[in-house]
C-alpha positions in Angstrom: -116.5 239.1 15.1 -113.2 237.7 13.8 -110.1 239.9 13.9 -107.4 239.2 11.4 -103.7 240.2 11.6 -104.4 243.3 9.5 -107.2 244.4 11.8 -104.8 244.2 14.8 -102.1 246.1 12.8 -104.7 248.9 12.2 -105.8 249.1 15.8 -102.2 249.1 17.0 -101.3 251.8 14.4 -104.2 254.0 15.6 -103.1 253.6 19.2 -99.5 254.5 18.3 -100.5 257.7 16.4 -102.9 258.8 19.1 -100.6 258.0 22.0 -97.8 259.9 20.2 -100.1 263.0 19.9 -101.2 262.6 23.6 -97.6 262.4 24.8 -96.7 265.4 22.7 -99.5 267.5 24.2 -98.5 266.3 27.7 -94.9 267.5 27.0 -93.6 263.9 27.4 -92.3 263.8 23.9 -90.8 266.4 21.6 -92.3 266.9 18.1 -88.8 266.6 16.5 -87.8 263.7 18.6 -87.0 260.2 17.2 -89.5 258.4 19.4 -92.4 260.7 18.4 -91.5 260.3 14.7 -91.1 256.5 14.9 -94.5 256.2 16.7 -96.1 258.1 13.8 -94.3 256.2 11.1 -95.1 252.8 12.6 -98.7 253.8 13.3 -99.2 254.9 9.8 -97.8 251.7 8.5 -100.1 249.7 10.7 -103.2 251.6 9.5 -102.0 251.3 5.9 -101.7 247.5 6.3 -105.2 247.3 7.6 -106.5 249.3 4.6 -104.5 247.3 2.1 -105.5 243.9 3.4 -108.9 244.7 4.8 -111.5 247.2 3.6 -109.7 249.7 1.4 -110.5 253.4 1.8 -108.5 255.6 -0.6 -108.9 258.8 1.4 -107.7 257.2 4.6 -104.9 255.4 2.8 -103.6 258.6 1.3 -103.8 260.4 4.6 -101.7 257.6 6.2 -99.3 257.7 3.3 -98.8 261.5 3.9 -98.4 260.8 7.6 -95.7 258.2 6.8 -93.8 260.5 4.5 -93.9 263.4 6.9 -92.6 261.1 9.7 -89.8 259.9 7.5 -88.9 263.5 6.6 -88.9 264.3 10.3 -86.6 261.4 11.0 -84.2 262.3 8.2 -84.2 266.0 9.2 -83.5 265.1 12.8 -80.6 262.9 11.8 -79.2 265.6 9.6 -79.4 268.2 12.3 -77.8 265.9 15.0 -75.0 265.1 12.6 -74.5 268.8 11.8 -74.4 269.7 15.5 -72.0 266.9 16.2 -69.7 268.0 13.3 -69.9 271.6 14.5 -68.8 270.6 18.0 -65.8 268.7 16.6 -64.5 271.6 14.6 -63.9 273.9 17.5 -60.6 275.3 16.3 -57.7 277.6 17.4 
């Protein structure tokens, strides 16, 4: 059996997503944390690459696309909340 780069991308992507979920369940990561979200986003990209350049499966691709978009939303929301918290701390007034 020959593994191509896109096969490895898919396997690494699956490991990232599953590891993120395991670490979340073990309370080692927070669901709204940047590391958790990045693991999911990068994992989804890896699986999508394997589907695009290997054997395409539309259902699996759309699931990973949704996973990617949800992860990006989580990253953007976390950045916004951290910025708002930082700005609120700077505006402690008289």
